[in-house]
C-alpha positions as CSV (number, residue, x, y, z in Angstrom):
1,X,0.0,0.0,0.0
2,X,2.8,2.4,0.8
3,X,4.4,1.8,-2.6
4,X,1.0,2.4,-4.3
5,X,0.6,5.8,-2.4
6,X,4.1,6.9,-3.1
7,X,3.7,6.2,-6.9
8,X,0.6,8.3,-6.9
9,X,2.0,11.5,-5.3
10,X,5.7,11.5,-6.2
11,X,5.2,13.4,-9.5
12,X,3.8,16.3,-7.5
13,X,5.8,16.3,-4.3
14,X,7.8,19.3,-5.4
15,X,4.9,21.2,-7.1
16,X,5.0,23.9,-4.4
17,X,7.3,26.0,-6.6
18,X,7.9,29.7,-6.7
19,X,5.5,31.7,-8.9
20,X,4.6,35.2,-10.1
21,X,1.2,34.5,-11.7
22,X,-1.5,31.8,-11.5
23,X,-0.4,30.5,-14.9
24,X,2.9,29.5,-13.4
25,X,1.1,27.0,-11.2
26,X,-1.4,25.5,-13.5
27,X,0.7,23.2,-15.7
28,X,-0.6,20.1,-13.9
29,X,-3.4,21.3,-11.6
30,X,-5.8,23.9,-12.8
31,X,-6.9,24.6,-9.2
32,X,-3.5,25.7,-8.0
33,X,-3.0,29.5,-7.7
34,X,-0.1,31.7,-6.9
35,X,-0.2,33.0,-3.3
36,X,2.5,35.2,-1.9
37,X,5.0,33.8,-4.4
38,X,4.2,30.0,-3.9
39,X,1.8,27.7,-5.8
40,X,-0.9,26.6,-3.4
41,X,-1.3,22.9,-2.5
42,X,-4.2,21.3,-4.3
43,X,-4.2,18.4,-1.7
44,X,-4.6,20.7,1.3
45,X,-8.3,20.2,1.8
46,X,-9.5,16.8,0.4
47,X,-6.1,15.1,0.6
48,X,-3.9,13.3,-1.9
49,X,-5.8,10.2,-2.9
50,X,-9.3,11.7,-3.3
51,X,-7.9,14.6,-5.3
52,X,-6.0,12.4,-7.7
53,X,-8.9,9.9,-8.0
54,X,-11.3,12.8,-8.9
55,X,-8.8,14.2,-11.4
56,X,-8.5,10.8,-13.1
57,X,-12.3,10.0,-12.8
58,X,-11.2,6.8,-11.1
59,X,-13.7,5.3,-8.6
60,X,-12.0,1.9,-8.2
61,X,-10.9,2.6,-4.7
62,X,-13.9,4.5,-3.3
63,X,-14.4,1.9,-0.6
64,X,-10.9,2.4,0.7
65,X,-9.9,6.1,0.2
66,X,-11.8,9.1,1.6
67,X,-11.2,12.8,2.0
68,X,-8.6,13.3,4.7
69,X,-9.7,13.8,8.3
70,X,-9.1,17.2,9.9
71,X,-6.2,17.6,12.4
72,X,-5.0,20.1,15.0
73,X,-3.3,22.2,12.2
74,X,-6.8,22.9,10.8
75,X,-8.1,24.4,14.0
76,X,-11.9,25.1,14.1
77,X,-12.2,26.4,10.5
78,X,-15.6,25.1,9.4
79,X,-15.0,26.2,5.8
80,X,-12.5,23.4,5.2
81,X,-13.5,20.3,3.3
82,X,-11.6,17.9,5.5
83,X,-13.7,15.4,7.4
84,X,-14.4,16.1,11.1
85,X,-14.7,12.9,13.1
86,X,-17.0,12.8,16.1
87,X,-15.0,13.0,19.3
88,X,-16.5,9.8,20.7
89,X,-15.3,7.7,17.8
90,X,-12.2,9.7,16.8
91,X,-8.7,8.2,17.1
92,X,-6.1,10.2,19.0
93,X,-3.9,12.4,16.8
94,X,-0.5,10.9,15.7
95,X,2.3,13.4,15.5
96,X,5.3,12.5,13.4
97,X,8.8,14.0,13.9
98,X,10.5,15.1,10.7
99,X,14.3,14.9,10.9
100,X,16.8,17.1,9.0
101,X,17.2,15.0,5.8
102,X,14.8,14.6,2.9
103,X,13.7,11.0,3.1
104,X,12.3,11.4,6.5
105,X,9.9,14.1,5.1
106,X,8.8,11.7,2.3
107,X,8.3,8.9,4.8
108,X,6.3,11.2,7.1
109,X,4.1,12.2,4.2
110,X,3.4,8.5,3.4
111,X,2.4,7.8,7.0
112,X,0.3,11.0,7.0
113,X,-1.6,10.1,3.9
114,X,-2.3,6.4,4.9
115,X,-3.4,7.4,8.4
116,X,-5.4,10.5,7.5
117,X,-7.1,9.2,4.3
118,X,-7.5,5.5,4.8
119,X,-7.5,4.8,8.5
120,X,-9.3,8.0,9.7
121,X,-6.4,8.9,12.1
122,X,-5.6,12.7,12.4
123,X,-1.9,13.1,11.7
124,X,0.4,16.0,11.8
125,X,4.2,16.7,11.3
126,X,6.5,18.1,14.0
127,X,9.5,20.0,12.6
128,X,10.5,21.7,15.8
129,X,9.4,25.1,14.6
130,X,6.6,26.3,16.9
131,X,6.2,29.6,14.9
132,X,5.1,27.6,11.8
133,X,2.6,25.0,12.9
134,X,1.6,23.6,9.5
135,X,5.0,23.7,7.9
136,X,6.2,20.3,6.8
137,X,2.7,18.8,6.6
138,X,1.7,17.2,3.3
139,X,-1.5,19.3,3.6
140,X,0.3,22.6,4.1
141,X,-1.7,25.1,2.1
142,X,1.5,26.5,0.5
143,X,3.0,23.1,-0.2
144,X,6.3,23.9,1.5
145,X,9.1,21.3,1.8
146,X,10.3,21.9,5.4
147,X,13.2,20.1,6.9
148,X,13.2,19.3,10.6
149,X,15.5,21.1,13.0
150,X,17.0,17.9,14.6
151,X,18.6,14.8,13.2
152,X,17.1,12.5,15.8
153,X,14.6,14.5,17.8
154,X,14.3,12.0,20.7
155,X,13.3,14.9,23.0
156,X,10.1,15.2,21.1
157,X,9.2,11.6,21.9
158,X,10.1,12.1,25.6
159,X,7.8,15.2,25.6
160,X,4.9,13.2,24.2
161,X,5.4,10.5,26.8
162,X,5.4,13.2,29.5
163,X,2.2,14.7,28.2
164,X,0.4,11.4,28.0
165,X,1.4,10.5,31.6
166,X,0.0,13.8,32.7
167,X,-3.2,13.3,30.9
168,X,-2.4,15.9,28.2
169,X,-2.4,15.7,24.4
170,X,0.5,16.0,22.0
171,X,-0.5,17.9,18.9
172,X,0.4,21.0,16.9
173,X,-0.9,23.2,19.7
174,X,1.4,21.7,22.4
175,X,3.7,24.3,24.0
176,X,6.9,22.3,23.3
177,X,7.8,20.2,20.2
178,X,6.4,16.7,20.7
179,X,5.9,13.6,18.6
180,X,4.9,9.9,18.8
181,X,7.0,8.6,15.9
182,X,10.3,9.0,14.1
183,X,10.2,7.4,10.7
184,X,13.9,6.5,10.3
185,X,16.5,5.3,12.8
186,X,20.0,4.4,11.5
187,X,22.4,2.1,13.3
188,X,24.6,4.9,14.5
189,X,21.8,6.4,16.5
190,X,20.6,3.2,18.3
191,X,22.6,3.9,21.5
192,X,21.3,7.5,21.7
193,X,17.8,6.2,21.2
194,X,18.2,3.7,24.1
195,X,19.7,6.3,26.3
196,X,16.8,8.7,25.6
197,X,14.3,6.0,26.2
198,X,15.9,5.3,29.6
199,X,15.6,9.0,30.5
200,X,11.9,9.0,29.8
201,X,9.8,9.2,33.0
202,X,9.9,5.8,34.7
203,X,12.0,4.4,31.9
204,X,8.8,3.7,30.0
205,X,9.3,2.0,26.6
206,X,8.2,3.8,23.5
207,X,5.8,2.0,21.2
């Protein structure tokens, strides 16, 4: 499934290009416009899979793919087309940490698409920049490719563990950077990961 999704959106990953006029943005997607020097993201509201399926008049996967669910980046904006899940049936939001190299961003987007558009799990991206909450998200309205601030942001995982133990929620509105997931961990960082895990409150294991 991950390979299927990646094949769908790779041709447009870098479509958030600089522009001067709307015409600069409409080579592939007629709905993209130039906003403050960047082409807008056509996947921002409905998501990747639904937008592409509609563009291709393809209904083969209608029983699997749906418009994306809203997340904490969206706030309470009722004008958005994302799906709002009732609180009594909603899954808790998953926040993914983006590291400071490109493949972690691509992997984060794959997780975000699968969780938000197939499994109905609100999903956001943590880059470590609290001044730019939506930056790095696949659904960022300006389609920016934002690199994370840390190579291995284990502190974000420790913060989400602390928040959970105190009955609080880790999402884009959290005061400090926090995340539930890092998409890549190379051998050279395994000892650092084990040390950070041991430093978590109570030595609790991360899932």
